[in-house]
N, C-alpha and C positions, 0 to 999 in steps of 0.2 A: 643135363645142359650144362651144367658148369664144368664138368669134365672135358666137355665137347670144347669149351669157350679154351680152357686151357689147353688142349691139343693144338686148336686154332692159333692161339697165342705164340706158342711153340713154333708151329709151322712159319707163321711172320718172322718170329726173332731168328731162325734159321735161315730164313730167304732173304735176309738184309742183304747179303753181298750179291745176291744175283739181281734181285731187286733194283739195286743200285746200277748195275750194269745196264739193266732192259730200260730204266726210267730216268737214271741219271743222278746224281748227287744234288743236286739243285732241286728238282722234284721232291727228293725225300726230305730234303732240310724244309723246303715250303710246307710238306705234310707234317713233318715234327711240330712246327711252330704253330700250326692248326690245332694239333692235339694239346701244346703247350697252353692254347687260348680257351680252349673249350672243356679240354680236361677230361677226365674219365667218367665226367656225368654223361658225356656225348655217347659212350657206350651205353649207359643206362637208357638214354630215349631211344637208340637203335636198336635194342635189343627184342622189343616184340615185333619190327618192321622186318620182313623177309626180304633177302639179299643185305640189306645194312646191318642185320644182325652178325650175319657171317662176316661181312668183309670188315666191319668194325673192329671185331677181335684179333682177325689176322692183321689189319692195321696197326692195332695197340703192341703187339709182338713187335712188328715191323720196325716200329717208331721206340722201341724198349719203353713203352708206360712202366713204371714202377708196379712189381707185381704184385703186392699186399693188398695195395688199394683198388686194383685191377679184379683181384679175386674177390674180394668183399663187395665191390659194387655189381659185379656180374652175378654171385653168387645172391645178393639180395634182389636184382631186378628178376633173375629167374625164378626167385623165390614168388614175388609178386606175379608175375605172368602166370606161374602155375596155379597161384590160387586163384587169380581172375577168370583163368579159363575153366578149373575145375568150379566154380561158383556158377558161371553160363551153363555148363554141361548140366549141373544138378539142377538148376532153373528149366532147363529146356526138358530135363527127364520128368521134372514133375508137370509142366505144362504139356507133354506130351507131343511136344511139337519140335522135330529138327530145326525148323526156321530159328528159332533163338540160339542154337549153337552157331547156325551157319552167319546170323548177324553179329555175334560176339566175336565170332573169327574174323569180320572185316572189322567190326567196330576198333577193338582193341589196337590192331596195326594203326588204323586211321588215326585214331585219339592220338597214338605217339606220334604221327608223322605232323599232326597240326600243333602239337605241343613244341614238337622239333623246330618246327618252322619259326614259331612264335619266339623261343627262346633265343633261337640264332637270331633273329630279326632285333630283338632286344639288344644283344651283344654286340652289334655290329657286322660290319662287312668282313668277310675271310680272306680279302686279298693280303698278301704279305709283300 
């Protein structure tokens, strides 16, 4: 998963010029301010959420988030996600029910989404 994050980061970094032409320099500057405000921790919150997981790492490359903290935080987030899914899978096998696996696959992204909304709400408005 972390190698995939690095590839997506590189894609975002190399797509900066075409993205600037597509969305404009002002939009990218605003996006960069959002990343400065919420920092790489936003990537950690987004990792278990489908679609946001992928787009957040491309976005990090696009705005040139410093690579060392990006790699450490995504690796730790990916490790946490892997451990959580492995634990849910093991519990599901022990219980003999696929329902627990399905519930875990919904609960982890849902909990991350709620945590992210709460965290952003506490940090204030994102308009720059």
